[in-house]
C-alpha positions in Angstrom: -28.6 -51.3 -209.3 -25.0 -52.7 -209.3 -24.5 -55.3 -206.8 -21.9 -55.4 -204.4 -20.5 -58.6 -202.5 -20.8 -58.2 -198.4 -19.3 -61.5 -196.8 -19.3 -65.3 -196.6 -23.0 -65.5 -196.6 -23.9 -64.9 -200.0 -26.1 -61.7 -199.4 -25.1 -58.6 -201.0 -26.2 -55.0 -201.2 -28.0 -53.0 -204.4 -26.6 -49.5 -203.7 -28.7 -46.5 -205.4 -27.0 -45.2 -208.3 -25.9 -42.2 -207.3 -24.3 -43.9 -204.0 -23.0 -46.9 -206.3 -21.1 -43.6 -208.8 -19.6 -42.6 -205.7 -17.8 -45.5 -204.7 -16.8 -46.8 -208.1 -15.8 -43.4 -209.9 -13.9 -41.7 -206.3 -12.8 -43.8 -204.1 -9.2 -43.3 -203.3 -9.4 -39.9 -204.9 -8.7 -36.9 -202.2 -10.7 -33.6 -203.6 -12.8 -33.8 -207.2 -15.8 -31.5 -208.0 -19.3 -32.9 -208.0 -21.3 -30.1 -208.8 -20.7 -26.5 -210.1 -20.5 -25.1 -206.9 -20.2 -28.6 -204.6 -17.3 -30.3 -204.0 -16.4 -33.7 -203.1 -13.9 -34.7 -200.2 -12.6 -38.0 -198.9 -8.8 -37.6 -198.4 -8.4 -38.4 -194.6 -5.5 -35.7 -194.4 -7.5 -33.0 -196.3 -10.8 -34.1 -194.2 -9.7 -33.5 -191.1 -7.5 -29.9 -191.8 -11.0 -28.7 -193.6 -12.8 -30.0 -190.4 -10.3 -28.0 -188.0 -10.4 -24.9 -190.0 -13.7 -23.7 -188.4 -16.5 -24.8 -186.5 -19.7 -25.6 -188.1 -22.8 -23.2 -188.2 -25.9 -22.9 -186.7 -27.5 -24.5 -190.6 -24.8 -27.0 -190.3 -25.7 -28.7 -187.4 -28.1 -31.4 -188.0 -30.0 -32.0 -185.1 -30.2 -28.5 -183.6 -30.0 -26.2 -187.0 -32.9 -23.6 -186.7 -36.6 -24.5 -185.6 -38.6 -22.3 -188.2 -36.3 -19.7 -188.5 -35.5 -19.7 -184.6 -32.3 -20.4 -183.8 -31.5 -23.5 -181.3 -29.3 -22.2 -178.2 -26.5 -24.3 -177.2 -28.0 -23.8 -173.8 -31.4 -25.5 -175.4 -29.1 -28.1 -177.6 -27.4 -29.0 -174.3 -30.4 -29.4 -172.3 -32.2 -31.5 -174.7 -29.3 -33.8 -174.6 -28.8 -34.2 -171.5 -32.5 -35.4 -171.3 -32.2 -37.5 -173.7 -29.1 -38.7 -172.4 -30.9 -39.6 -169.3 -34.0 -41.6 -171.0 -31.5 -43.5 -172.8 -29.5 -44.5 -169.8 -32.9 -45.4 -167.2 -33.8 -47.5 -170.5 -30.5 -49.2 -170.4 -30.9 -50.0 -167.1 -33.6 -52.6 -167.1 -33.1 -56.2 -167.3 -32.9 -57.7 -170.9 -36.0 -58.4 -172.0 -37.2 -62.1 -171.8 -40.1 -62.2 -174.1 -39.5 -59.8 -176.6 -40.0 -60.6 -180.7 -37.8 -59.1 -182.7 -38.2 -61.4 -185.8 -40.4 -59.1 -188.7 -38.7 -57.0 -191.3 -35.8 -54.3 -190.4 -35.0 -51.5 -189.4 -38.9 -51.0 -188.9 -38.8 -53.8 -185.8 -35.9 -52.2 -184.2 -37.4 -48.9 -184.3 -40.6 -50.0 -183.0 -38.7 -51.8 -180.0 -36.1 -48.8 -179.1 -38.9 -46.3 -179.5 -40.7 -48.1 -176.7 -37.8 -48.9 -175.2 -36.8 -45.6 -174.5 -40.3 -43.7 -174.8 -42.3 -46.2 -174.2 -44.4 -44.9 -171.8 -45.3 -41.7 -173.1 -48.8 -40.2 -174.3 -49.2 -40.7 -178.2 -48.8 -37.1 -179.5 -45.1 -37.8 -177.9 -44.4 -40.8 -179.1 -45.6 -40.4 -182.7 -43.4 -38.0 -182.8 -40.8 -40.8 -183.0 -42.8 -42.4 -185.7 -40.2 -43.2 -188.8 -42.8 -42.2 -191.3 -42.6 -38.6 -190.1 -39.1 -39.2 -192.8 -41.6 -39.1 -195.7 -41.8 -34.4 -195.6 -41.0 -31.8 -193.1 -44.8 -31.2 -194.0 -45.8 -34.0 -192.1 -43.6 -33.9 -189.1 -44.7 -30.1 -188.6 -48.3 -30.9 -189.2 -47.6 -33.3 -186.4 -46.0 -31.4 -183.8 -48.1 -27.8 -184.5 -50.9 -30.2 -183.6 -49.7 -32.2 -181.0 -48.4 -28.9 -179.3 -52.2 -27.4 -179.5 -53.8 -30.0 -178.1 -50.9 -31.5 -175.4 -52.3 -30.9 -171.9 -50.4 -32.0 -168.7 -51.4 -35.5 -167.7 -51.8 -36.8 -163.9 -49.0 -37.3 -161.4 -49.9 -41.1 -161.7 -48.5 -40.9 -165.3 -44.4 -41.4 -166.1 -42.8 -38.6 -168.2 -39.4 -39.0 -169.6 -37.4 -36.4 -169.1 -38.0 -35.2 -172.9 -41.6 -34.8 -172.5 -41.1 -33.1 -169.5 -39.1 -30.5 -171.2 -41.8 -29.7 -173.2 -45.0 -29.4 -171.0 -42.6 -27.3 -168.8 -43.1 -24.9 -171.6 -45.8 -21.9 -171.0 -46.9 -20.9 -174.3 -47.9 -22.6 -177.5 -45.0 -21.0 -179.3 -42.7 -22.6 -177.0 -44.1 -25.5 -176.7 -44.3 -26.2 -180.1 -40.3 -25.3 -180.1 -39.7 -27.8 -177.5 -42.2 -30.6 -179.6 -39.7 -30.2 -182.5 -36.9 -30.6 -180.7 -37.8 -33.5 -178.9 -38.7 -34.8 -182.4 -34.8 -33.5 -183.7 -33.0 -35.4 -180.3 -35.5 -38.8 -179.6 -36.2 -39.9 -183.1 -31.9 -39.7 -184.2 -31.3 -42.2 -182.2 -34.0 -44.5 -182.6 -33.2 -44.0 -186.2 -29.7 -44.6 -186.5 -29.5 -47.8 -184.0 -31.9 -49.1 -186.1 -29.9 -48.8 -189.4 -26.9 -49.8 -187.4 -27.7 -53.1 -186.3 -29.1 -53.7 -189.1 -26.6 -53.2 -191.7 -24.3 -55.2 -189.3 -26.2 -58.2 -189.2 -26.9 -58.0 -193.5 -23.1 -57.4 -193.3 -22.0 -60.4 -190.8 -24.5 -62.4 -189.2 -24.5 -65.2 -188.2 -21.5 -63.7 -185.7 -19.1 -65.8 -183.5 -19.1 -66.1 -180.4 -15.5 -65.2 -180.0 -16.7 -61.8 -181.6 -17.7 -58.6 -179.8 -20.7 -57.0 -180.3 -18.1 -53.6 -180.4 -16.1 -54.8 -183.3 -19.3 -55.7 -185.1 -20.8 -52.3 -184.6 -17.2 -50.3 -185.8 -17.0 -52.5 -188.6 -20.7 -51.8 -189.5 -20.0 -48.1 -189.4 -17.2 -48.5 -191.3 -19.0 -49.7 -194.3 -22.2 -48.3 -193.8 -22.3 -45.5 -192.0 -25.7 -44.3 -191.2 -24.4 -40.9 -191.8 -22.1 -41.2 -194.4 -21.5 -37.1 -195.5 -20.6 -33.9 -194.0 -22.0 -30.7 -195.6 -20.2 -27.2 -194.8 -21.3 -24.3 -196.4 -19.2 -22.1 -198.7 -16.5 -20.1 -196.6 -13.2 -18.4 -197.0 -11.2 -21.0 -194.9 -11.9 -23.7 -197.1 -9.7 -21.9 -199.9 -7.2 -21.5 -197.3 -6.9 -25.2 -196.5 -6.9 -26.0 -200.6 -7.0 -23.6 -203.1 -8.6 -25.6 -205.7 -11.7 -25.1 -203.2 -13.5 -22.0 -204.7 -15.0 -19.2 -202.0 -18.5 -20.5 -203.3 -17.9 -23.9 -203.5 -19.6 -25.7 -200.8 -18.2 -29.0 -199.3 -19.4 -32.7 -199.1 -16.8 -34.5 -196.6 -17.6 -38.3 -197.4 -16.8 -40.4 -194.9 -18.6 -43.3 -196.7 -15.2 -43.4 -199.5 -12.7 -42.9 -196.2 -13.9 -45.6 -194.8 -12.8 -47.5 -198.1 -9.9 -46.0 -199.0 -7.6 -48.8 -200.1 -5.2 -46.6 -198.5 -6.6 -46.6 -195.2 -7.5 -50.1 -194.6 -6.8 -53.3 -195.6 -9.5 -55.6 -197.5 -11.5 -52.3 -197.6 -14.6 -54.4 -199.1 -13.9 -56.9 -196.9 -16.2 -57.2 -193.5 -13.7 -57.8 -190.7 -14.6 -57.2 -187.3 -11.3 -58.6 -186.1 -9.7 -55.5 -187.6 -10.6 -53.4 -184.1 -8.5 -55.4 -182.0 -5.7 -53.4 -183.5 -7.5 -50.1 -184.3 -8.9 -46.9 -182.3 -11.6 -46.3 -183.5 -11.6 -42.7 -182.3 -8.6 -41.7 -183.8 -8.2 -43.7 -187.2 -7.3 -41.9 -190.1 -10.0 -41.5 -192.3 -13.1 -43.1 -189.5 -15.7 -40.3 -188.9 -18.8 -42.5 -188.2 -19.5 -40.0 -185.6 -18.2 -36.9 -187.2 -15.0 -35.1 -186.3 -12.8 -35.0 -183.1 -13.7 -31.5 -182.7 -17.4 -31.9 -182.9 -18.3 -35.8 -182.1 -22.3 -36.7 -182.8 -23.9 -35.5 -179.2 -25.4 -39.4 -180.3 -22.7 -41.2 -179.9 -22.3 -42.3 -175.9 -26.5 -43.2 -176.7 -26.3 -45.0 -180.1 -23.4 -47.7 -179.3 -24.7 -48.9 -176.1 -28.2 -49.1 -177.3 -27.0 -51.0 -180.4 -25.3 -53.4 -178.3 -28.3 -54.3 -176.4 -29.8 -55.0 -179.6 -27.1 -56.8 -180.5 -27.5 -59.1 -177.2 -31.0 -60.1 -178.0 -30.5 -60.7 -181.5 -27.6 -62.9 -180.3 -29.6 -64.6 -177.5 -32.4 -65.9 -179.4 -30.7 -66.6 -182.7 -32.1 -65.0 -184.7 -30.5 -64.6 -188.3 -31.4 -63.1 -191.5 -34.0 -65.1 -194.0 -31.9 -67.8 -195.7 -33.8 -67.0 -198.9 -32.9 -63.3 -198.8 -30.4 -62.1 -200.6 -30.0 -59.1 -202.2 -30.7 -56.0 -200.0 -30.8 -52.1 -200.8 -29.8 -49.2 -199.7 -31.9 -46.0 -201.0 -30.4 -42.9 -201.1 -32.9 -41.3 -198.8 -31.5 -39.9 -195.3 -29.4 -42.4 -193.3 -27.5 -45.0 -195.1 -28.9 -48.6 -194.3 -29.9 -51.8 -195.6 -34.5 -51.8 -195.9 -36.3 -54.3 -195.4 -34.1 -56.9 -193.8 -36.2 -59.9 -192.5 -35.2 -61.6 -189.5 -36.5 -65.0 -188.7 -36.0 -67.6 -185.9 -34.2 -70.4 -187.3 -35.8 -73.6 -188.6 -36.1 -76.3 -186.1 -34.2 -79.2 -187.6 -35.9 -82.6 -188.0 -35.0 -85.4 -185.2 -33.3 -87.9 -187.2 -35.0 -91.5 -188.1 -33.6 -94.4 -185.9 
């Protein structure tokens, strides 16, 4: 894999070949053909116009696309979003963990911490739905959902429930319970996946951080260089040809924040990790900056992701955790979220006392 230097730490990133090709071949290009039936877009102004041309359809909503052919209504989507939002707010109200040990391999360690923080009191059949291993295959996810829905009973009154779990247990039929459990997975897991990926990326890109650099700016810059959600797919639609005649009526469109976030026309030192740039920039309105999607349809989870990520960074910075100095290469694979895998976080070695 080609290597990309990521800062003064000496660490580098090895991108999967397909991602590296996008970065090396298409960065700075506004529109280009990726496949016979797929157009790639990374020009900020064109991305904006395309995303404004029509709302996402049911199949294009990652979290709330149909469940086994059953449409997820706006009412159901809103109900589940409000439930997980409440669970996250409750978790964030707790005092910062004093005894937690976050050393080990990230993002796995961070993911487990977040799962336990937000959903830690759940029964096993709920907690397994947030497991990273279910990402290996959709069949594994559906098996966990189906078996959990079949065997799940309502616990006693003294067993605490998250708002999300209560929605599942309020279902009256097996089919409704299975549907609700699948939505539990759809809203709970991405929160943990995204936050753990984001903070892992930030640590790899820039840690250790100066005390005067805010968590907010660190995260905004990590979202720029390594946005976990790095592409936005829109299926062929007549509106797109009206926006740009180079897009045919049968062309799907893949919009690429991965590239617009590094466009030299939009950013000073586009490949440098510079959290200080956000002292002057507005993350909600900067051209080409779409870490949580377009302003017309912001990701529902952004108000949960950033506070949870700041909490994680608070612990890492408080405890002085560092990337293992022996690890200088990190891989970013092409398998879902954009994240540096297998980052080893350690405590600094104690310095030996000077001899008199």
